[in-house]
N, C-alpha and C positions, 0 to 999 in steps of 0.2 A: 431486765435483762435474763428474764425467762423467758421470752416471744424470741429474742437475738441468739438464744441456744438451740430452739427449736428450728429457727431457720436454717442454723448452720447444721442440723443433723437433716434437714432435706437437698439439702446439695449435696452431702455426704452420700446419700441414699438414692442418687439419682443416676441414672444411664448416662453414660458419656454419648453414645449414640443418639437415643430418642430423646434424650435431657428429660424423660418423667422419669417417677418414681420405680424403683429396681421390680420387674415384675418375674418371677420364677428365679432371682439372682445367681448365677455361676461366677466365680472366679476364676481367670487363667495364672497361667505360672509367673506371671510378673507381678498379680499381686489386685491387678485393678478387677473392679468388677461390670457385670454388664448384667443388661435382661440375657436370659438364654436365647429368646429365638432374634434378637436384634447381633447376638453377636455371633450368631449361627448363617443370618443372612449376612451379616458384615464379611462373612470368609469365605460362602458358596458365588462371591463375586471374584470371578478369573482372575485379575491384575490384584486383589488385595493379600497373595500370598501369606493366610492365616499369619495377619499381625497383630498387633497390638493396636486398636485405634486413637490410646493415648499417646505410649510412647512406642509407636512404632515395632515392636521385638518381634522377632516371627520367631513361629517357634516350626520346629521338623521331626516328627509328624503333627498332626495336630492332632491337640490335647484332647482328653475325652471328660467332656464336659459334667457336671455334677451338680444338682442341685445345694446352695450353698446355705444351710436350716438357720443358722443363725442370724444372716441379712435378711433372709426372710420372716420371720418374727420379727424384728426392727420395724421392717418395713407396716406389717400391720398395725404396730402397736403407734407408729406415728399417724398413722390413716385413720387410727381410733381416734386421734386429736381433732378433726374435722378440720383441720386447715386443706387448704389448695396446696396443688402439688406443686413443686418447686420453678416446675418448665413454665407457672405461667408467668415469672417475675426476668426470663427471659425475654427478651426481644427479636420478635418473627420477625420473619420478612416480608415485607409489604410487597404491592404490586410491582410499585419502581425500583423496589430493593434488590442488589445482588445479592443472591442462595450461598449459602453454604454447603461446599457440594461435598459433602462427607455425611451432614446433618440426613437422617430419615426420618421418614414419617413430612411433620410440619416442620420445616427447615428455617433456620436463625438467619438474623440476617449477618453476611459478610463483614468484616472487619478488615481484611485485608486478602491480597491477591499473589498467588507465588505465581514469577514468570520461569522458573524452572518446571516447578512440579505441573505447571498450566491449569491451577484450580485455585479456588477462594475458598477462604475458610471465620468458621464465627472463633467468640472467643475463647472456647472451650477447646477447640479443634486446631488452633494456631499455636498451640501452649507447644508441642514439640519442634516447630520451628524456635525456638525462644529457646528451648532446657537441652535440647541434642545437637553436639557438634555436626553429628550429617547436614544436618539441616546450614549451618553455617552459612555455606558461600550463595544462599539461594537469594536471589531478589525480590523482596516484598511490598506493593506498594498498594496506594488506594484501590480499593475493589472495585475491580474493570466487569463491564455486563457484557462485552462480548471478547473473552481471552481468546477465544480460540481462531478467532478471525489475524491472531498476532503467528499464527501456525501454518506451516507452507502448505499446501494442499498437495505436494507432489511427494515430497521428503519429509514429512511431519515432524521438520524441525522451525525452531522457533525463527521466524524471519528479522535476523539483525543487520540485514548489510539492504539497499538502495544502488536501484541501478538509476545512473542519469541517461543512459543511452535508452531506456526503455519506460522511464518513470513509474517505477513500480518496485515494492519490496521483496526481495527477494531472502533467504537462507543462504548459508556460505556455500553448502555444495550446488546450489544454483550456480552462485560467480566462475564455478568453477567447472561448468556444465553447459547448462544451456546459455548461456548469460557468460562465459568463455568471452575475453578478449571485450568484452565491452566496461565502460566508464564507470565504477562503480565507487560506492562510501559509506562509511556504516550509518545508522540509519540515525543514531545521533548528530551526526554531524550535518547531515540533512536535514534534520529539525531543525536544527540553528539556524540552518541558512535562509527556512523557509518561517524561522520564527522572527528574525530580522524582516523579511517581506513584510508576515501577517502585523507587526508593531506599525510598518510604516502605511498598511490602511489603514489599522486605527486611529493612526492619528490624522491620516484623511479625511475619516469619518466626522473624528471629534472636532476638526475644524469646521466642517459645514455646519455640524450641529453649531455651534458658536455664532456661525455667519447669518442661518435662518435663524437664530433666534434675536439676533441685530436684528434681523430684519422685520422678525415679527413685533419689537418694539419699536419700530419705523411704522410701521402698517397702526398699533393701536396708538401711538401719536395723531397718527392722519385722522385716524378716525372721530379723536376727543378735536381736532382743528376742524375739521369739514361740519361736525356740529356747533362747533364755535361761532365758524363762519356763517352756518346757515341762521344761525341764533340772531347774530347782530342782524345781516340781512334783514330777516324777517320785522325783528322794531325797527330797523328806519323806513323802511317800506309802508307797514304800516304807520309809523307818523306820518309818512308823504302824506301817503294817499286819504286819511280820514281829513284832510284839509279840505277835500275837496267835499264837496254836497251829497246829498242823499243819494243821487243817482250812478255815483263813482265805488260805492260801497263794494258791491258784486265783482266790479273789478280787481277791489284791492283782495277781496276771497280767493279770487283768481290767481293773481300773483302770487299771495301766501300758498296755494298749493302747487305751485309752481317750482316755487325755489325749494319745497317738504319732500317733493317729488325726485327734485333734482338732487338734493340729500339723501333721500332714500336710496337713489341709484348708485350714485358714488360710497355708502358706507357698505350697501350688498358689496361692492365690487370688492373695498377695500378687504373684508369679513372674509370676501371670498377666497382672497391671497392669503389673508392668514391663517385661515382654514388648512389649505393646500399645503403652506409650512410648518403645522402643526404635524400633518400627515407624514412628513417627509423627514423632521425630527421624529416624530415615534419609529418609523421604519430603519431609519438609521440608529437608535439605540436598540433594538433590537438585534440589529445587524452585526452592533458593536459589545452587545452584552454575549453572542453565540462568536465571536472572536475572541472575547473574553476567555470562555468558556472552553474551548479549543487551544490557547496558549498557556489552561494554566494544566492542560492534563500531562499526566507521567507516561504515559505511552506513545510512545515514538511512532508505529506505525500507525497507533489510531489517529496520532494526531498529519500524518502523510496520507493517509487515505481520505479523511474528510477536508484536509485542506483545500482540494482543487473548488468543491463546490463551497467553503466557507467563505472561503478568500475572492471569490467573484464576486465584484463590486458593477451594479447597473450604474449606466450614464447618469449623474447626475444632473437631471434639470436647469437651466440656468436661471436662478431666483437673486442672483448676486445685485443685481439692477433695476430696482424696482420699479414702476410706471406707474410717478405720482402726479395725478393730472395737475394743472392748477387750482386752481380756487375763486378766479377773476372770475365767474360764472356770477355766484351773488352779489359781487362788486358792480357788476355790467350790469346786474338786472338794474343794484340799483341808482344808477349814471342815467340809464336809460328811461328810468318813472320818473327820474330829476326831471330831465330834460325837458319832456313831454309836460310835466305837468308845468314847467314854468311856459311852453308855447298855449299849452288851455287857458291859463290866466291872462296872458296877454291877450290869447284872441278875446274871449268874455268879455276884458275893463273896456276894449276897445270897439267891437260890434252889439254885444248883448242890449245896452240902453236902447240904441237907436234903431238894432232891426231884428226883435227879442226871438221872433220864426229862423232866422237866421242864425244867430246866435246860439240859440239851442240843439238847429242839424250839425253846426260845426261842434260843437261841444261832443255832440253825442260821437260824431265819427272821428275828433280828435282820439276820443275814449275807447273806439274800435281799435285805432291806429296805435294807441298803447299797447295794448291786450297782443297785438301780434307782435310789435318789433319784443315785448316781453318773452314773447313764445320763440324769438330766432333772434336770441342774441349772438352777435359774433363779434369775440374777442378784438378780432383783428379792425374790423373798421369802426368797433363802438371803443378805442381807447385810442384815441389818439399821443404821439408819442411830448411830451412833456416839455411849457418852452423854457423855463426859467428853472434856476437852479434850487429855485427852494419847491418847486414843483417838481424838480427829478428827486430832492430828498424826501417826499412821503414815499418814495421807490427806494427807499435806502435799509441796505443789509449789513450785518456785521460781519468780515474777512478773518479768518485766523487761518494759518500757515500750519500744513499738518507737518506735526514732527517724523513719522514715518514714510515720507515723500523727499524729504528735505533731502539735498545731496551733502555728503559728509563734508565740503571743504566752505560751508555755507553755516552761518550762525543765528541760530535765530534769536529774539529777544522782546523785553518789551511786551510778555506775555503773547509770545509767536505771532507779535504784528508785524517787527520788523527783522527784516533779513540781511545779511553782509556777508559780501565775501572772505574769505578769511586764508591767510599765507599754507595754517596747516588744517588736516583735519580735527575733525570735531568728535571722535570716536561714537558714534552712533552705533546702538545695536542692528545686528541684521533686520532685515525687513525686506520682503520682496517688495513693495511699492515702491521703495527710494529708486532716485537717480541716481545710475552709478557714474554715466558718464559727462552729464552735463549739467551746469550750476543751474539749478533749477528747481523748484517746489511749486507744489497744489495747497490750496485750499481744503479744512476740512468741509466746509459745507458745499453741498449741492447745488447748485441755482435753475430755478426753473421759475416760468410765472413771468411776474415783473422785478427787476433788480438793477439797482441802483450801489455802487461803490466808487472808492477815489484809493488813487495810489501816488504815491510823493518818492519820488525817483531822483538818485545823484550818483553823478561819478561817469565813465566813460558810454557804455553801450548796456541798456536798461531794454529786455521786453517784455513786454505786459500783455498778458494772454488771456483766453479760456481755453479748455481742453475736457477732450471725452476723458472717461476716468483708462479706459481701457489702454491707452496712449503706450507706447513701448516705455520700461525703464531702465533697459541694462543697455550698454555701449557709446556711441557717441555717434548713431546713424542718422539720419535725415527723420526715420521714425520717429526718435527720442524727441527730436528737437522741436520747438513752440512754433506753430508756423510755416515747417516743413513737413505738413505732412495734412491728409482729409481727416485728420482726428483734434486740431488746433488753428487756433487766428492769434494773431500778436503783431500787436502794433511795435515795433522797433524806434526807441526812442534815442536819440543823442543828439549834438546842437550843432551838426549841419545838412544833413540829409536822412531825414525821419522816412520810417518805410511802412508799408501793409505790407504782413504775408501770410500767404495759405498756399497750403498743397504746396511748397518748396516757387511759387511764384508771387514777384514782388510786386507792388501797387504806390505809385506814390499817393503821397499825401497832402490833404493844401495846406501849407506854412509851415512854420516850427511850432514843437510843439513846447510846453510847457514843464517844468520841472512837477505840478501834480495835473493828473491826466485823472479823467470822469470819466467809467463807465456804466454805460445803459443796457441793458438787456430785456429785452420782450421775446420768452423762448416758444410760445404759442407761436406769435408772429413772425420769428423767423428773422428778428433786425435785434443787431449788435452796434451799437456808436460808441465812439472815440472819442469826447472831448476834454481840449484844452483849456484849464483854468487856468485865470490870470490872480499871481498874490497879491493877498489885502484885497481880492475886487469879486464879486458876485457872475463876472462875464463869462458866459462861457462859449467858446469856440468849436465849432464841428469841425474836426480831421479828418474821422473819415466813418463810411456808415458799411455793414454788410446787410443783406437780404439774401435769405435762404432759409433751408429748413434744417430744425436742429430734430435731432431723432433721440436722442438722450440726455439727463440730465446733466451739466456743465460745470468745470471747477474754476474758479479763477488761480492764475497761476502768476510766477514773474521767473525770466531767464536773466542772469547775471554774469556776466565777464570779467571785466579787471575787478585784482584786488581791491575793496574797500567799497567797492559798488554795493550801494543800499537802493533797497526799497522798503516803503514802509505802508499800511493798510489801517489809515487811521478811521478812529469811531465817531462817525457821522453825527451830525446833533440835528 
């Protein structure tokens, strides 16, 4: 309690200007006390007009200053207590703080800025704005660092207008002078307009962040999948090659090195993409924080001055379509090794017992061919197309339909594997990927490498299709329809005249189509095949084959026509 009383004395006996203990204290007519040197200096400034720094009362003529003996004695007694001056408890302004314009000597941190006075004040010097009616209409806001930039350099008035013709902040006198006849609005109105634009830009940035974070996750999963595929390939090839005799041990080691080298190359490539995306996300977050800071400022002028540079966005690099290379390389290496092992064993069994020298030379020669073949594996000539349904099923992939792309007259069911045309709309939420004019839907899964899936259809007209992700979605033009542009391929299924469509050109197909269609994709080789499957049978009849070059991942899709038409993507066993 005693300490609290001493602290009160310290604050009472402090100068309102320097905030230190009074030195040669004097009391002016309004009753407030200050250091004699501080009040003289305060009054000597031309714009002070002999006013009190606390209550702003003005004295004409300037009062004669006489040292107040009683206050001087109290200050001396307080000093003898050995306590630090009261000002030590005040919050002085740092390098990044807005300083009080009234404080002399070491300045305190400003807590408010006044747009009428065009000055910033600490807690103590702000009191007149709270206590005196003369300051009632003054507008206070959080401390502003560049307060003078709010003043018109020509007329010395606060700039409260914005010239839309010249795109600059102006004062009222400017609006009736050199900007007369221009299209002008208040700075508050213009700020509201720009604030809206800023929010739109922030939403774009935040969406970019989400998209890139999603791509980062895809890349991270790809790293795991590449490593897992590589590990499986190493294990299988180790087992195959260690069946050979000691002379093949060196070849086994080289095969392993080949796979690991490929793994390192692919993993490094994916990690480079991941690192690039992380850098782009960091930059976007920095830009978003800068926009957020600008959007929160109360100063319309500063907002408008900084808006052109802050709101400008650099063109976003297109990283939405990540090139995930097929992992068939590891499978192709294993297949090549297995085939040459069989040839080697066959040759050795036939010839080694009868012609040992020839058998050894053949063995070594085939071993050399094995290494050369492994080092030049080509998916297009090392992976023949499957022949039976059992062969196709080893490449089966599960297809689920994407609710964000489905037309509003289509109903998804059975865990998004069945789609049906309805008479009423389904009230799906708005999404930019949704097909608006055509009764179409795409799969969630992107398709690369080797893929096989089946579609059961019923009704009048159904198109079984694949398409690139950037196919148009709005409207009913050919740019949106499967098979009617260069971004999609579609098999038109009906009971009378089935056709194949690509780039708005129709091609005849061989024979009628069944109610179950098999689709096989070898993305790397550019092979897309459609098969007709007979009910309750494993028989597969080729309907149509496309040989082309695919430049992007594909997505499975269907286009339905009549009410009640359905398509179903069964899970293959």
